[in-house]
N, C-alpha and C positions, 0 to 999 in steps of 0.2 A: 588511308594513311593517317596516322597519329598525327596530330597537332602538339605544339610545342609552346608551352604556355610560359611565358617568363613574367616572374615574379619580381619587381624591384620595390627595394625598400628604400624611402627617401629619409635623409639625415638631414638635420639642419647643421649649418655652421655659422656660428657668430664669433667675429674677429674682433676681441674688445680689449686686447692688452699689450698696445705699443708703449713706447716710452713715452709719448706726448709731449716731446721738449719744447716743440713751438707754443703748444696749448697751455703749456703751464701746468697741469694736473692730469691725471687719469682720465681721458675723454670717457670711459665707460662708467665712471662715477659722476660726471656731470648730470646736474637735473634738468630736464624742460619738464613744465607744468607739474614740479613736485615728484617725477617718475625718472630714475635713473636711465641715463641711455640703455645700458644693456639689458634691464628689465623691460624696457619697451621692445627691446630687438626679440628677447626670449620669449616673451608674451606672443608674439607675431607668429615665431617659429614653432611654438608648442601647437599653434591651430593647424599646422602643417605636417608636423610630424611628432610622433612620441619620442624619437631621439634626435638628439642633437648634440653638438660638439661646441665647448666655449674653449677658445683658443685667447691665452695671455701668457704674458712673462710671469716668470715664477715669482717675482718678487710682488706679485698684485694676488698671487693665488689666496692668502687668508683673507683679502678685504673681500672677494666673492664670495667666501662663506659667510661674512659678517652680514655683509647686503643680500643676503639671498633674495631672489626674486619668489615672489608671492604668487601662488596659482590660484 
């Protein structure tokens, strides 16, 4: 009998763009040890998968392009 081999692709998801009303500013752009939160998450995600999704509200899209992660 033939074996069925399933191939799964892992995709990382970074939820980085809420309103941050209580925090006061976008949490994705807060820094810890000089690194943006979203960059730290992205670096972890890249080690797990070459594919990732960054979810953010529309008004923050331009800011992610300006603060693009360094690989």
